[in-house]
Phi, psi and omega in degrees: 000132188284151179278120179302327179295315177302314175305317180295319180293323180293320178294321181292317173303322178291321179296318180291322175298322174296321179292322180294321177301314180295323177295315179296320180290320179294317178298316180300317182298316188285326182276354183293326179226017173228157180287162179303314182288351183267356177246160177236161180293332179292320177298317178300313181297321178297316179298326182273355178076033182224170175279156182296325177299323178296320182304318184280000171275350180245336179230145182276336189204170174292322178302327179297329176298318179295321182293320179305308191283303186288322178298321176297317181296321179293324177300315180297315178304312183300313176303321178291318182290319182291323176299317179299320180294326180299319178296318181295323180295328182280345182238005186282161175283113185297354180255006187250105175291330182291332176292324175300317181294323181295325178295320177296314184292331177294327181296316181282336174292321173300321177287323173302313180299320176296316174310321182289347177293329179194082183306318180299311178292323173303314177299317181294318181297312183300327181291345181297330182291341181258359181259101184309323182278354183283124179293349187257003191294326182303315183291319176300314177298319181298321181292324177295320180297334178287325172298313180297320178293323180290322179293322176304314183300314185292316177299316179297325174299314182298319182295316179301323182277356185075022183261335184236140183307121184274357183275354179261150177276117186299321182293327177296311182296323177302314179295324175299313183299319179295321181293328178295317181297309180302316178301320180285329170301312182298315185275359173305306180283322186289328175270352180076025179283150173291130175308329182289352175267007184303314183289328178298318184285318180294317184294325176293320181285328170297319176300315180297329180279325189264321193290335179288345179267352179286129180274130181278114180304332182293342181268004185228000000 
């Protein structure tokens, strides 16, 4: 015979999970085509079919709503991009440094394309990693670290093959590549650049960072 107390706890957990799902879904709907500053927690609560006081029993702040929505989407994007890179790694020419550089650029082109789905929210989310007081910075930083780790791996592969200058620290170059993307996202608004030019700017700077590391076979 089942314990009524256990059943009650199970039902409560299911109910809480359902409310949280509705909050996440409501925030996603509103943030899909509007900027973070253009929505209110009251709107999210109404979209979710709950009171605003109830909303704040599930999330600590409005910023957390952005992390829930954009962070989840970023996790999916990272898995997709890394899986695509795994395929590229399995089929690339082991004698081509340029293919290794192309793999790195493909990762950041994917991020640039995703940025364009909502530049305002993308920029706001990325800034969380640099705000010490942000309770969500660990997640944002961890996502960036996954990109840096993959770029480091690609560069170290090139160094082992004698295609990439081995006198440089691969992890430092990888951090620079990631910094290029973050910097271009940041200065899109501050410099008044069109968001649509993000990849053009990131691509040129990645080339400047990576191509000088390629070893010319003709010199060896």
